[in-house]
Steps between C-alpha positions, in 0.01 A plus 500: 500500500639837401525794738486796264516859622437814295782752544566853377826689455508878462782621279614756247527208258294215360664187641383190320778275630634578849871417510644292781809663654407847377374789709657719763713338769389751766126436488310405817564127461796513266485411133166369383186586309273717715124467449169561673159338493345849491436658161470842664839478669665385178354800318632735768845340502515540120480879522745779574431869542588561136361199318291187496597142441350157469324252724618158386268208573625145566393165639740313729459127562621457860436126520766338719694821553667595827334824606615733779200689640696763691178678599357199684493497879783248496726800449544836670559849368866451597529207257387738228748763622786249497422400141470863395832611646674204336395624155422873515752776567440685826650814647663398828466847655543407867747281692223254577414443133809295415447280805131473411575379149735232631262388777196474274696311236628248753174446688208570266610443141301261280681371192269612220728341238400156629145550366339501158258781589500761777187684617550806718474873558618743237739764635378796295670833573298584809534153650871493428537821703305342791736201495806724488376702797448184703849375411642831628312465831246771415177303551400186690429162343132547592491829309671335204246219493213750504665710230523201267121487482465864392404609152372157399830404344391150403722199449750416233564153362859446391625227269843387620587164344551395140213256547261782583617697194445192284142472625375856445295565187441841343132574430472861384575861597326833529635852465467709815427873502729676747259794525255262665723260690797705616272715723365176649853378567593830660181508709578153635848613607359821648249305708783290635704809581213674678419188697860452599528859620218427746663176614839665551342775713357248745678391815762252388473239772632171372811341360750711313775333299745570782273313743477201266878475481559561871243241610610250232142468381424222252212423267300300754467797736131581547572874494601490134192564280415218264433577136148519367424470132472840336336364186193693393267481208551845354 
C-alpha cells in the first residue's frame, strides 16, 4: 500500500526534477529539498518584495521511509535548537553563546542525516531571530517555545536521502503573483514579531540557556517544553 503525500515547493524557478545533493548547506536541516503540505505557504515562500515565483506541486511516496517527526512530543524545542545551530550560522554575541552551542550539540542533537524525510519547524527570519536570542541568553526556553507558535509558521517537510528524491513525482506548477502573496508573507512575519514583543516584555521566570548549562539539564527534564505540531491547513 502506498503512502502518498502532496507537497509544494515555493521557488523562483520551476523545478520538475529536484536534485539530490543540491541546495544550500546552511539551511535549517542541512542540504535537502524543502517542501510544505500547504499551498498557501508555498505561494508565500515563492515571493520576494520585488517579484513572484512558482509553487511547484509534487507527490511523494513515503512507503517504508524513515521519517523524523521533530515536532512530535517525543522531542523538545531544544532538540530543534540543536539541529538548527548545527546547520545555520548564528551570531555568538555573548560569552554564553559559544558554550550554549556546544552544550546543545552534545546533549540535544538529533542526526537528521540518518532519515529519509524530516518534518519540523521552519526558521523563517523572525523565528531565526528568536532562536538566536535564546542562544545568547536573552529569553527563556519557555518564551522560545511560545514564540515558535507565533505567526502560524507551519511545518516544512524536507527530503534528505537519495531514496526520497527518487520517489518524488512532479505534478504541475502555478505562477504566483508577488503583489498578492508577498504582503501575506510579510504580514505573517509581522504577526510573529508583534507577538514576540509581548512575550519578551513579560516576566522572564524560567530557564535561560545559562541555567540549562549550569544545571546540566537533559532532554528528559520535565521543565523543557515538548514540541507540538505547528501544521495548519492554510
